[in-house]
C-alpha positions, 0 to 999 in steps of 0.5 A, spaced: 499 500 499 501 506 498 503 512 503 496 516 502 497 521 497 495 527 502 501 526 506 508 524 501 508 532 500 508 532 508 514 527 509 519 530 504 517 538 507 518 534 515 525 531 512 527 537 509 525 542 515 529 537 520 535 536 516 536 543 514 535 545 520 539 541 523 546 541 519 545 548 516 549 553 519 553 559 516 561 558 514 565 561 519 558 565 523 559 570 516 552 573 514 549 570 508 552 563 507 549 557 508 553 550 508 551 544 511 555 541 517 557 533 515 555 531 523 552 532 528 553 534 533 559 538 533 561 544 536 564 551 532 571 548 532 568 542 530 566 544 524 571 547 522 575 541 522 570 537 518 573 534 512 570 538 507 566 533 503 565 538 496 560 532 492 554 532 499 554 539 498 552 537 492 546 532 493 544 537 498 544 544 493 539 538 489 533 536 495 534 544 496 532 545 490 526 539 490 524 543 497 523 550 492 519 547 488 515 544 492 514 552 496 513 554 489 507 549 488 504 551 495 506 557 495 509 557 504 516 556 506 519 550 508 521 553 514 516 556 515 515 565 512 520 567 519 525 562 516 528 563 509 526 560 503 529 554 500 528 558 494 533 563 498 538 558 502 539 554 494 544 559 492 546 562 498 549 555 499 552 555 491 554 561 493 558 558 500 561 552 496 565 556 491 567 559 497 570 554 502 572 550 496 577 556 496 574 561 491 573 555 486 567 551 484 573 545 480 577 540 484 581 534 483 575 530 482 570 529 476 564 526 479 563 531 484 564 536 479 558 533 475 554 532 481 555 540 482 554 541 474 548 537 475 544 541 482 547 549 478 543 546 472 537 545 476 537 551 480 539 556 473 531 553 471 528 555 477 530 561 476 527 563 470 526 566 464 527 572 468 534 571 470 536 566 465 543 564 466 545 568 471 549 569 475 550 560 474 552 561 467 559 562 469 559 556 473 556 551 469 561 553 463 568 551 469 565 544 471 562 543 463 569 545 461 572 540 466 568 533 465 569 535 457 577 535 459 575 528 462 573 524 456 578 522 453 580 516 447 583 513 453 582 507 455 576 507 450 573 513 452 569 514 459 571 521 464 577 520 469 575 519 476 580 524 478 587 528 475 591 522 477 587 520 471 589 513 472 580 510 472 575 511 469 569 510 472 562 510 472 561 515 478 565 520 474 561 518 467 555 516 469 553 524 472 557 527 466 553 523 461 547 526 464 549 533 465 552 534 457 544 530 455 542 536 459 546 541 456 545 539 448 552 535 448 547 528 446 552 526 441 557 526 447 552 524 453 550 519 448 558 516 447 559 517 455 553 512 455 555 507 450 561 506 454 559 505 460 554 499 456 561 497 452 565 497 458 563 497 464 556 493 464 556 486 468 552 482 462 551 476 468 547 481 472 544 488 468 548 492 472 553 497 471 560 495 474 565 502 479 570 502 472 576 501 469 583 502 473 589 503 470 594 498 474 601 496 472 600 499 465 594 495 463 587 496 465 583 493 470 575 493 471 574 494 478 566 490 479 564 492 484 557 495 484 553 501 487 547 502 488 549 509 485 552 508 480 546 505 477 541 512 478 545 517 474 546 512 468 538 510 469 537 518 468 542 519 463 538 512 459 532 515 460 533 523 457 538 521 452 531 517 449 532 512 444 528 505 443 535 501 444 537 507 450 530 506 453 530 498 453 537 498 456 533 502 462 528 498 464 533 491 463 537 496 469 530 497 472 528 490 472 537 488 474 537 494 481 530 490 484 533 483 482 540 484 485 540 490 489 534 490 494 533 486 501 526 482 503 522 487 508 518 480 508 512 483 505 515 487 499 524 488 497 527 494 499 533 498 497 539 496 500 543 501 503 552 503 504 552 505 511 555 512 512 561 515 511 559 517 503 555 510 501 550 514 507 548 517 500 548 512 495 541 509 495 538 516 495 542 518 489 540 512 485 532 512 489 532 520 485 532 517 478 528 510 480 523 517 481 524 518 474 523 512 471 517 511 474 514 517 471 515 516 464 511 515 460 516 512 455 517 505 459 512 499 459 508 500 465 511 494 468 518 498 468 515 504 472 511 500 477 517 496 480 522 502 479 515 507 483 514 501 489 523 501 490 522 508 491 515 507 496 518 501 500 525 504 502 521 511 504 516 508 507 521 503 511 525 509 512 519 513 515 517 509 519 523 507 523 525 514 525 526 517 531 528 524 535 534 526 536 533 533 540 527 537 537 529 533 529 527 527 526 533 521 526 533 517 520 536 510 520 542 509 515 539 502 514 531 501 512 530 494 514 533 497 521 530 502 526 534 509 527 534 509 534 539 502 533 542 505 527 543 511 531 545 509 539 544 515 543 549 519 544 552 518 537 553 523 532 549 523 526 552 523 519 548 528 514 549 523 508 544 518 512 539 523 513 539 526 506 539 520 503 533 519 507 530 526 505 533 524 498 527 518 498 521 521 501 522 527 495 523 521 490 517 518 494 513 525 493 514 525 486 512 518 486 505 519 488 505 526 484 504 522 479 498 519 481 502 511 479 495 506 482 500 501 484 498 495 489 
């Protein structure tokens, strides 16, 4: 049974409010800045010493944009009229990412830059025609140029993971392909998707493996499978369209359902990857499964499967939630209550809470489409 339609946006709103309130902060107390702390609790000194997770902030931006779109539909600021709206926090976050990243938007990891390009591209579209391309044109141009520079013939194509240039992988190639198709570089995007299919697609499972690394001068397949690698690949396939890409998208949804789920006794939920960077992975997959669920280009069974995976996982996270101080605490694992995942007194990482928010936003998107699912 799906969540009640009237509750879907409420759940996503609750997650948006609690995560942004619990983790959002100014950078070093500077007015007009906004950034997400990587863990709670943390003193101001501990916050200053926290590691810099550029790509976590990119996904925080994506989630704020989801909240801003809901504000636009409802006319209600997501944290109430006395607090900044999501539509105001998102541009502040972009500015602060640049400030925290030493006054630039590039870094040494191409996958990080691809994620930020996708999120800033969405924010650019949210800005509307009046100020379209301002102030994000320069940021997008800079990130686009960096990603283009990492797309070379070595190892058959694909995008390098970082500036060491010895590893081409799905984490960089898939979101870069999605960025390129969204910015009109369809041929380049299709080349990248073709590389994924030819180089890292596992014929046994139908899932994308991690990548190809140069080891002692020879290419070596890295065969680890992560949930998040399937997400932007699915998104790129859907947005490129065409019979071949859409057939591969349908196959990928089936592969995720078969190989990347756990059984809760009543339904299958998406598998997660613990804490740290892995705490974000399944939230990313859910974003693109929701896109698949609402896509009229896909067969109805594929749409239903994608929607069911999002719904069951979001439901499990919501039902397993608990309270921590004045905010909602979500588990890092859908089939484990939050109080078990994070016992009292333990630090809570942004990645896992952001993952839950992303899953609840994906659930809300599925329900707004009005799919009649069992």
